[in-house]
N, C-alpha and C positions, 0 to 999 in steps of 0.2 A: 814227662809224657803228657800230651794234650788230649783231653777227653774229646770224643767225637761229638758232633752237634746233637745227635739223638741221645747219647749217653748224658750229655749236659742237661737236656730237656727232662729226661727221666729223673735224674738226680734232683733237680729243682722241684719237680712235681711231687716227689716223695716227701720232701720237706714241707711243701705246701699242705699236703694231706696231714702230716704230723701237726702242723700249725692249726689246722681245722679241728683236729682231735683234742688238742690241749686248750682250745679257745674257751670252752665252758668253765674249766677249772682255773686256768691261768690266762685271763684275757690279754694282758700286756705281752706275755711271751707269744701267744698265738698271733696277735696282730703284727708284731715285729717279724715273726717267722713268715707269715703269709705275705707281707709287704715286700720283704727282702728277696725271698726265694721266688715269689710270684713274679717279680720284676725280671729275675733271671730266666724264668720259664718263658715269659713273653719274648724276651730277647732271643733265646735259643729257638723258639718257634718261628720267629720272623726270619732268622738266618736260614732255617731249613726250608721255609716256603720260598725264599729268594733263590736258593740254590736249585730247588726242584723246578721252579718256573723256567721253562726253556725260553731262551732269547729268540725274538722273531728272526726268521731267516730273510736275508735280503741279498739280491745279486749285486746291488750297488747302493752305497750309503752316502747321502749328501748332508752337508752341514750348512746352515745359514751363516753367511759371512757378514762381518762388520757389526755383529751384535754381541756385547759383553754377556757372558753366561755366568751367573753367580750361583753359589750353593743355595739350596732351598731354605727360605726364611721359615716356612712352616715346619720343616724338619728340625731346624735348630731350635725354634721356639717350643716345639713339642718335646724335644729332649730336655730343654730347660724346665718346662712345667713338670715333666716326669721326675726329674732329679729333685726339684724343689718340694714336690708333694711327698716323695719318698723320704727326703730329709726331715720334713715336719713330723711324719709318722714315726720314724726311727728315733728322733730326738725326744718327742713327747712320751712315747711308750717304752723306749729302750734306755731311758736315763739311768736306771739302776744297773745297767750292764757294765759300767766302768768308764774310765776316762778315755781309753782308746776308742771305744765304740761311740762315745759322745762326740769325740773330735771328728770321726768319720761321718757321723750323721750331720753335724753342723757344717762340715765341708761340703757335703752333698747339697744341703739346703742353700748355702751361699753360692756355690757354683751354678746351681739351677737358677737362682734369682739373677745372677750376673748374666747368664745366657738370655733370659727373658728380657731383662732391661736393655742389654746390648742390641737385641733385635728390634725392640720398640723404638729406641732412639737412633737406630741406623748405624751403630758401630759394627754390627755383624749382619750379613757376611762381609768380610773385608777383602776377599780374594775374588778373582774372576778369570775366565779364559775367553779368548776371542780369536776367531779364525778369519784370516784375511789372505789375499793373494800372496802377500809378502811372507806369511808364516803364521805362527801361533803366538799370541800375546798372553803372558802369564802376569796377572796383576796382583799386587800386594798393597798393603797400606803404605802409601807414600811413594811407591815406585812400581814400574812394570818393565818387563823385558820381552823382546821378540825373538823367537827361535825360528830360523828359516827351515822350510821343509827339507831342503837339501842338506841341512846340518844334522838331521835325525838319522842315527845309524841303526837303531833297533827299538822294537816295541814288544812289550810283554805284559800279559795280564797276571797280576800277583794278588796275594791276600796277606793282610796284616791284621792281627787281632780280629779275624773273621770278617774283615771289611775289604771289599775289592778295590784294587788300584790298577790304573794303567800306567806302567812304568816306561819311561822314555830315556834312552841313552843317546848322547850326542857325539858327533865326530870331534867337535871342538867346543867344549863347555864354555870357554872364554869368548867365543865368537857370537855374542848376543848383543842386540841393540837395546840399550837401557834408557828409560825415560823417568826422571831427568838423568842426564849423563853423570851427574855428581853422585848418583847412587849406584854406580857400576860395581863398586866393591861389595855393597850390600847384596846385589843380585848374585854375584859369585859366591858369597857366603851362603846364601839360600840354596844354591845349586849344590854346594859342597856338603851342607847339612843333610840334604835329601839323599845324596849319594852315600853318606855314611850310615844313614838310617835304613834306606831301602835298597841300596846297591844300584840305584839309577839316578841320573842327574835330575829328573823330574818325575814326580809321582802324582797322578790325578786321582783323588778320592771320588770315583765316579758315582758312588751311591749318594754322596752329598749333592751332586748336581742332577740327581734323578736320571742318570744315563746308564746304559749298559756298557760295561767295559769292553766286551767283545766287539760290539757294533762301532764304538768309538775308535777302537784299534783298526778295524776294517776301513773306516773312513779315512783316517790319517794315513794308513798304508797306501791307499789309493792316491792320495794327493802327493805322496812321496814318489811313487813309481810312475804316475801319469801327470807330469807337469801341466799339460794342457787342461786337465780337470780343475786346476786351481782357479781358472777363470770363473767357475761357479761361485766362488767366494767373494767376488767383486760386489761392492755395495751398489744396489740398483736404485735409481730414482723412479718416481711415478711415471715419468715419460718413457722409461725403459720398459716398465710393465705394460703400458698401453701399446 
């Protein structure tokens, strides 16, 4: 049974208060408790705020074509900094807690440092999506594939681990244009893994892209049902703008 977002926030806040109360007598225990459950409280609060914030209403949603859209570097870097700082605190003050806790603390520290380093040297983000008249390009490290709008059979907004996703099902999952062609099998494996995990051939983690899943779904649905609207996605030159 999964706790509700509010219950999760309350539970974490209770432990934060306990950590504050024991801080004078047991500083190490208090610091570890506040850091660990305080992080959980911040996460739960951010989820509640995101869900309560109503998405802007729009009669028609347009997307800029020909521009690769990547996950937010600030979001990934911020997550890395948070995990690294949490790992340092838990490792330093929670060392007496035993080998399991030490391993988790060090893992948090190492993963946070990896995210920070990967963002700084350009390894992350390694994915992108791009909208064109021909369809949607999904880019990964070393290859990309294009899904034609007419190949999209269904759109659905879903949630996994309290994160929003736009799930896309295809009429023909193997009818994708892969670049380079030699990575065609890798593209199909990626689609198959996503289907096994999410129940859809493609799942876009919209929060990483700082997008609203509902508005993105509305835009794609329009390009599916109104082929003439796809002309908006054509790359325009300065001469066209003038």
